[in-house]
Structures are given as structure tokens and as C-alpha cells.
N, C-alpha and C positions, 0 to 999 in steps of 0.2 A: 296726666291722661292716657290713656291705654289709648294704644294703637289702631286703626280700624282696623278690617277684616285684607284691604289690600296691601293696606303696610304689611303683615305680619306674613301674607304669602309669598311678598318679595323678599323679605326676610329669610324666610323659612327656604324658596327658590335659592337663593344666595350663600345659605348653607349650605344646603343639597350638593350646588356645582362645586365648593369647596371641596369637602367631602367626596366627592366625584375623581375629582382632579388631584389630592393628594393618593388615595388609593392605585390612580391610576398612575402616578409615578411610583411609589413603592415598587407595584406589580412590574412596571415596564425596570425599574432596577433589578428586582427578583430575576427577572427574565432575560437580561438581557444580553448578547453573544457575548463572545472573548473579543472583540474586534476594539478593544478599548486594553485591551491588553498586549502585551510588547509580544507580538512573531517574527521572528527573525527567518526569513524565505534565502534558502540557500540555492541560489539561482543555476548554476552552473550545475547542478542535477539535470534539469531540464532542457533539453534541446530543441530551438526554431531550426526549420528545413535552412533555411539562408544561415546562421549561424553554423548549420553543418555543414554546409557547399562551401564555408572560407577557414576549416579546420584543413591543413595540408595533412595529405592522404599518409605524409610516413609518421605522421605524429597521433593518428587515430589508430582501430581498428573499427569498424562498424559490424551489431553482430544482428542479424535478421532472423527473427524464433518466430517463424511462422511456418506451415507447415512446406516438404518438400515440393509439395505439388506448384505453392504459389510462387516459391523461390525459385522455379523455374520456368514458370511465367511470368517472373518479372519481378527482378529486386534493384535495390542502388549498387550502382557499379562497384568492385571492390566486395561485396559484403559476407560474412561468414555466414552459413547456415546452420545455427545449434536450432535444430526443431523439435526435439523433444526434452523435458525437463525432465521427465524420467531416467533418461542418460544419467543421470548424475544423484541418483536415489540406489537406497539400499531399504533392506529389510532389515531393522532392530527387533533385538522383543519381541518379535509377532506383528510391530507393527509398520506396515508398509506405507512408502514416499518420502521417508526421512533420509536426506542428507548427506550424500557421502561424505565423510572428513579422512578418507584413504590418499595422504600425500602425495604418493607415488600414481598413485590413477589422476588425479587433478594434475599432477605438472605435465603428464603426456596428455593428457586429451585435451589441455587447454595450446599448453604448448605446441602442438603439433596444427592450432589452428593459427598460430600467429598471437598468440593472446598470452599480452605480456603486461604485470602490472605497472611496469614502466609509460606504458603507452595508457592513451583516453579512449575507452571502450565507450562506444554511443550505441545503446540498443533501443531497438525498434519494432513494433509485431503488430496485428490487426487487430484496430480498435474497435471493429466487430466480435471479436472472438470472448463468449461467455468467461475466458480463464485467464484472458490477458497474462500469458506469460512473459510477457516483456518483462515483469515484474518479478516474476521467480527469478530468472536471470539476474536481475539487479541485485535484490538481496542473496541470492547466491555468489555473486563478484564482493557483494563486500564482505563476505563472510567468509573467502578465500581470501581475503586480506585487500583485493585491489581497493585502491582511493581512487581513482579517476575513473569512475562509470557518469554516465547519466542515459538518461530515459529521451528517443525523438518524440517531440508531443505530437500527439497527432498520429503518429506513426504511419506505415505505405501512405495511407490515403493521402493526407497533408503534405509529405514530398510529393506523392501526387499533382497536387491542387497548387502547390510553387514552380511544377515544372521543372522539377527537377530527372534528372536522367534516370531512365532505368533501362537496364539491359536483364537478357533473358538465357537461358540458360545455365550448367551446371557452374559453382566457383571458383575464382582463380586459385588456382594452387597457391598458400600461400609459404612463405621461409618458417622453417618452423624456428619458434624461440627458442627453443629449449632450454624448456624450465629446468627448475631444480627443486624435487621437493621443499627444499628448504627456502626457497621463494615465497612457498603458499602460506602465507599467516594468517590461520584459522581466527577467525577476531570472533572474541565470547560476548565482547557487550550487542550483539543485533540477534544473540539466538534465545529463545526461552525452552525450559524443561516445565513439563506439570511438579517437579520439586517445586521449582523457583514460584509457578504460579501460585501452587498452595499456600506455600508462606505470605504471599503479597493478599489471599483474596481480599482481607480487610485493613488493605493500608491504604490508607485514605491520599497517600501520593502518587500510586498507582491506579490506572483503569485499567480497565478489559474491555476489547471492543470486537465482538462477533460480526464478519465481513459477508457472512453467509446470508443466502433468504432470510425474511419474517419468518415463511413454513419453517423452516431447519432450524432456525431459533427458538421457535416454540416445541420443535418438536419429532418435523417430518425425517425422515434417514432412506436421501434419494442412496447415497454412495457406499452403503453396508454397513455404516454406525452402529459398533455394537448398541449402544443405547440413544436414545432421543431428546434432545431438550441443550441448553446452553450453561457456560460457567457464571456459579453463581454469581451476582451483583453486575456480570458483562454487562454491557449494553449494547444493543444492535445501534450499527450504520451498516448497507449492505453496501458494499464498496464501488457498484455502478453509481452512486451517488455524488461522486466524487469529482467527475468528470462528465462534458460536457456532452449532447449526443453524438457528434463528430468524435467525440474519442481526445480530446483535447483534456488536457485537467483546467478545471476550474479554477476563475481569478483567486487569488489570496483572500481576499475580501468576502467571497462567497464563501470558503473553504471555512476560514472565522465564523461566517454564521451558524454556518452546518454544525461544528463540533460545537461552536455555545448554545445550540439548543437541544445538543446530548447530551454538555453538560461537560465537557472537556473542555480542563483549564490549560495554560500556555505550563504550569509549573509539575503538568503529571509526565509522570514515566509512564510511556504507552505499551502495553502490549497486545501486539493484534494475533486472531486465529480466524481459521476457515473449518475445514474438512482437514484438510492434509498440509495446510501449509502454501496453495499455491493464490488460492483470489486472496488470500488476506499480506501475501507478497505484496500485491499491488500495493494494500493499503498500508502495509509499511513504506514503501516509496515517497506515497503520499506525503506521510509524517515524516519521512525523515526533510523532503523538500519543505515542510513548514516551520524545521527547526526542531522537531520535538527529538527526544532520544524513546528511543521504539526500538522493540523486539517483535520479532516473527517466531510463534511458538510451531516451530518443525513436531511435525506430528499430529498436532490439534486437535479436533474432534475427533478423528482414528485413534489417538491414543489415550484422550481423557476419560474418554467415552469405556473403552475398553477397562478399564482401570475400580474395576466395582467399589472400591473402596472409598473412592474422590463423588464429591457431592454434587450434582444434577440440579437447575432450576427448569421449568416445562410453561411455566407464565410470563405472559408477556411483561 
């Protein structure tokens, strides 16, 4: 007995639904973010205003990375003002903005501000700053071997919103920490150069992340780079995408979904870059917080684009 047209239609409809759900399931499996993977957040790297208020002053140094003017107008009591990341840079092989590795200079510059590897360093900045140099100083301190470094979540805005005390005027004179150059340990596993990147371009255990604007990723050169484009195989994640509108870091679950959608897996070793290693230093902080092995490319696109022997891409 042949099925009537109604029965046939029902059978066909059932099969179509089955195929639809099967395809949908496969699609979701293929595109699911890394939320199912294990991400080990390192909570001590991100400090809330309330936590900072409870850290005894003798055990920490607060570093304000905002402009001198903003510092004078109001800062967290006792903070040290390191307002220019360029003070710790030099020109190497024609590339500007490279991090200084002169231990004598580093020991004097940081020690005179009372900074020491034995104390906790809490860094804060201006969450509305387009460069977020607090990230650059975080990476710098880790490069110099400081082990107890953290960023104040939400910066000065969050501190004020928590009714934290604010003082104006010049910073207090701090006791010289009398750092010895031997106290500075140049940590090699937090920094990348073009030689390393060229070696791992096709290594699936690594992932390159370009943290500039999408226009820069595609070829715009607003900061005087020799060529436009990006490093081959680099994916694009604009660094502000890691943060909420108020400058606080997004939740670990939201960050996990963002990275998963971009193809970042928890096993990847990450190398971040921007134009000169400043914006990408904030991305470095985010990946450190999320427990990744991560390096910041010192020199970044200024360095890569200047070497005509190195390949570039300009497509999205």
C-alpha cells in the first residue's frame, strides 16, 4: 500500500527537520568557543579598588601611568607617577620605541622611585586613554623580572567610583629602594622578536594576534610604518574588545567566547603585536590574566614592516 500525499509530506518534513538539526549541531560544534576548554585565570593580576584599599602601604607601591597634569589634578594617595612609557625605550637598529635593557639605567630609574621586586606593584591608568599605557608598564615590569605586578581594574575611574581617597599635587618623596643592577632579571619568555616570529609563522602551536585597528591590519599606516598590512597568518583582535565601556576587563567567560570566535585555543602560545608594542602590551596583560603563555613583540609593526625581506599580507 502506497502512502498518501499527506503521509509522504509528513515523512519528508520529518527527514528535513532531522537533517537541519544534524547540520545545526555540527555547525555549533565547529564554531563553539573555547568555553569548554580549561582556562586558568590568574586572579592576583587584576586588583579591584576594594582589594587595593586593604593592602598595607608598606607592602606595595602604586604606579600612576597617566599624564603629569592628570596626576597633579588628583591621584591615589602615595602613588608614583610614571607618565611616559618612552622614558624606558631606546632606538635599536633604526627601530624606535624598543624597551631599554640597560640594567644600570633600569635599577637607577626604578629604584629612585621606591620600586623594588620585593614589593607588590599596583598599576593604574586612564581607562579612556586610546593607548592604555598601564598595560605597557605591566609588561615592562614583567620583562624586568618583577614577580608581583597587577593592574587596577577600571583604573582611576573605578577608584573614584568606589569612593577611594584622592589627593592632588606632586607625589610624595619616596625612599630610594637602592636597586642593584643584579636585582634586574631580564625575563626572556615574555618578549618576542622578528627572528622568533619568522620561525613560527606556520607553527600551529603558536598564534599571532594583531591588536591594532582593523584599518591598520588591512594596510593603513597612521604611525609612519615602512609598509602597510599585517604579519602573515596573524588574526585581528582590536585590544579595546577585551574591555567593557567603563574600562573594566570583561568577564572570563566573555573573553573566552571572544577568543574562541577568533580561533584562539587554550593550548596556543600567543604572540601579540601592534605598531610599537604599547597597545599590544595591554593584550599581553589580558592573555597573562587568562593563563596563556604569551609574548609581546618588541618593535612590533615598526620593526617587521621595515625589513623588506619579511612577508606581509593586506587582505582581511
